[in-house]
C-alpha positions as CSV (number, residue, x, y, z in Angstrom):
1,M,1.4,9.8,11.8
2,G,-0.9,7.0,13.0
3,Q,-0.8,3.3,12.2
4,Q,-3.8,3.9,9.8
5,S,-1.4,5.5,7.3
6,L,-0.3,2.1,6.0
7,I,-3.4,0.0,5.8
8,Y,-2.8,-3.1,3.8
9,A,0.1,-5.1,2.6
10,F,0.8,-8.3,0.7
11,V,3.6,-10.4,-0.8
12,A,2.8,-12.3,-4.0
13,R,4.5,-14.8,-6.3
14,G,3.3,-13.8,-9.8
15,T,-0.4,-13.2,-9.2
16,V,-0.7,-15.6,-6.2
17,I,-0.9,-13.7,-2.9
18,L,1.2,-15.7,-0.4
19,A,0.9,-13.5,2.7
20,E,-1.2,-10.4,3.5
21,Y,-2.0,-8.2,6.5
22,T,-4.5,-5.5,7.5
23,E,-6.4,-4.3,10.5
24,F,-9.0,-2.5,8.4
25,T,-12.0,-3.3,6.4
26,G,-12.5,-1.9,2.9
27,N,-12.2,-2.7,-0.8
28,F,-8.5,-1.8,-0.9
29,S,-7.5,-5.5,-0.9
30,T,-9.7,-6.1,-4.0
31,I,-8.3,-3.1,-5.8
32,A,-4.7,-4.1,-4.9
33,S,-5.3,-7.6,-6.2
34,Q,-6.8,-6.2,-9.5
35,C,-3.8,-4.0,-10.0
36,L,-1.5,-7.0,-9.3
37,M,-3.1,-8.8,-12.3
38,K,-2.2,-5.9,-14.6
39,L,1.4,-5.2,-13.4
40,P,4.2,-5.8,-15.8
41,A,6.4,-8.7,-14.7
42,S,9.6,-6.7,-15.1
43,N,11.6,-5.6,-12.0
44,N,10.3,-2.1,-11.1
45,K,8.4,0.1,-8.7
46,F,4.9,1.3,-9.4
47,T,2.4,3.6,-7.6
48,Y,-1.2,4.1,-8.4
49,N,-3.5,6.6,-6.8
50,C,-7.2,5.8,-6.1
51,D,-9.7,7.4,-3.7
52,G,-7.2,9.1,-1.5
53,H,-4.9,6.1,-1.2
54,T,-1.7,5.0,-3.0
55,F,-1.2,1.5,-4.1
56,N,2.5,0.9,-4.1
57,Y,4.2,-2.1,-5.7
58,L,7.7,-3.4,-5.9
59,V,8.2,-6.2,-8.4
60,E,11.5,-8.1,-8.2
61,D,12.5,-11.6,-9.3
62,G,8.9,-12.9,-9.8
63,F,7.7,-11.6,-6.4
64,T,5.5,-8.5,-5.9
65,Y,5.4,-6.6,-2.6
66,C,2.5,-4.2,-2.1
67,V,1.4,-1.7,0.5
68,V,-1.7,0.5,0.4
69,A,-1.2,3.8,2.1
70,V,-3.2,7.0,2.8
71,E,-2.2,9.4,0.0
72,S,-1.0,12.1,2.5
73,V,1.8,9.8,3.7
74,G,3.6,10.4,0.4
75,R,5.9,7.9,-1.4
76,Q,8.9,7.7,0.8
77,I,7.5,5.7,3.7
78,P,5.6,3.2,1.5
79,I,8.7,2.6,-0.7
80,A,10.9,2.2,2.4
81,F,8.3,-0.3,3.7
82,L,8.4,-2.3,0.5
83,D,12.2,-2.4,0.6
84,R,12.2,-3.7,4.2
85,V,9.6,-6.3,3.4
86,K,11.4,-7.5,0.3
87,D,14.7,-7.9,2.2
88,D,13.0,-9.7,5.1
89,F,10.9,-12.0,2.8
90,T,13.9,-12.8,0.6
91,K,16.1,-13.6,3.7
92,R,13.4,-15.9,5.1
93,Y,12.0,-17.6,2.0
94,G,14.4,-16.9,-0.9
95,G,14.4,-19.8,-3.3
96,G,12.8,-22.2,-0.9
97,K,9.3,-22.2,0.6
98,A,8.0,-19.2,-1.3
99,A,8.7,-20.8,-4.7
100,S,6.0,-23.4,-4.2
101,A,3.8,-22.0,-1.4
102,A,0.0,-22.1,-1.9
103,A,-2.2,-18.9,-1.9
104,N,-2.2,-17.2,1.5
105,S,-0.2,-20.1,3.1
106,L,2.4,-17.7,4.5
107,S,-0.1,-15.2,6.0
108,R,0.0,-16.8,9.4
109,E,3.8,-16.6,9.8
110,F,4.7,-13.6,7.7
111,G,1.5,-11.5,8.3
112,S,2.9,-10.6,11.7
113,K,6.1,-9.4,10.0
114,L,4.2,-7.2,7.7
115,K,2.5,-5.7,10.7
116,E,5.9,-5.1,12.4
117,H,7.4,-3.5,9.3
118,M,4.3,-1.2,9.0
119,Q,4.6,-0.1,12.6
120,Y,8.3,0.5,12.3
121,C,8.0,2.6,9.2
122,V,5.1,4.6,10.7
123,D,6.9,5.1,14.0
124,H,10.3,6.1,12.5
125,P,9.6,8.5,9.6
126,E,12.7,10.6,10.4
127,E,15.0,7.5,10.0
128,I,13.2,6.6,6.8
129,S,13.8,10.1,5.5
130,K,17.5,9.9,6.4
131,I,17.9,6.6,4.7
132,A,16.2,7.8,1.6
133,K,18.5,10.9,1.5
134,V,21.6,8.7,1.8
135,K,20.3,6.4,-1.0
136,A,19.6,9.4,-3.2
137,Q,23.1,10.7,-2.6
138,V,24.7,7.4,-3.4
139,S,22.7,7.2,-6.6
140,E,23.8,10.7,-7.5
141,V,27.5,9.9,-6.9
142,K,27.1,6.7,-8.9
143,G,25.6,8.6,-11.8
144,V,28.5,11.1,-11.7
145,M,31.1,8.3,-11.5
146,M,29.5,6.5,-14.5
147,E,29.5,9.8,-16.5
148,N,33.2,10.4,-15.6
149,I,34.1,6.8,-16.6
150,E,32.4,7.4,-19.9
151,K,34.3,10.6,-20.5
152,V,37.6,9.0,-19.7
153,H,36.7,6.1,-22.0
154,C,35.9,8.4,-24.8
155,F,39.1,10.4,-24.2
156,L,41.2,7.2,-24.3
157,C,39.5,6.0,-27.4
158,G,40.3,9.4,-29.0
159,L,44.0,9.1,-28.0
160,A,44.1,5.5,-29.4
161,L,42.6,6.7,-32.7
162,Q,45.1,9.6,-32.9
163,F,47.9,7.1,-32.3
164,V,46.7,4.7,-35.0
165,C,46.2,7.5,-37.4
166,S,49.7,9.0,-36.8
167,K,51.2,5.5,-37.4
168,M,49.4,5.3,-40.7
169,G,50.7,8.7,-41.7
170,F,47.5,10.8,-41.1
171,S,48.0,14.0,-39.3
172,F,45.6,16.3,-37.5
């Protein structure tokens, strides 16, 4: 998988792009910006397909992280890239500089970090895959645990209801 599989990335506050990076020319930055304007503000992940590329977005706490990838890369590597960038960006700028930074004012210092994260994700797909599998397993276990807690809660509520009814003279 070559470096051209992840081709453009940015970090935005609302609709203001604070930092971006690419080594390529094309209209993907324009399309990515247009999609940014239409994204819901709620915390979520979004992927749009266009002309053989995926436009992947992670929206969290007023910031949007975007990467444009070649469609054949799939979703796992772009999503892992977005998670890495979000963690790095939040660690560096959380609550401070990013809250009031002007458009593109962080490109010089964070653009190189976007490049590093792109290169890492492209060069280590097997590690990205392992991390994704572990996250999926943790999510599955969490779901089972929540289901079990709900069942125990319902069981205990049923016992409490039986106890109250028996004290009031009702029998089952």
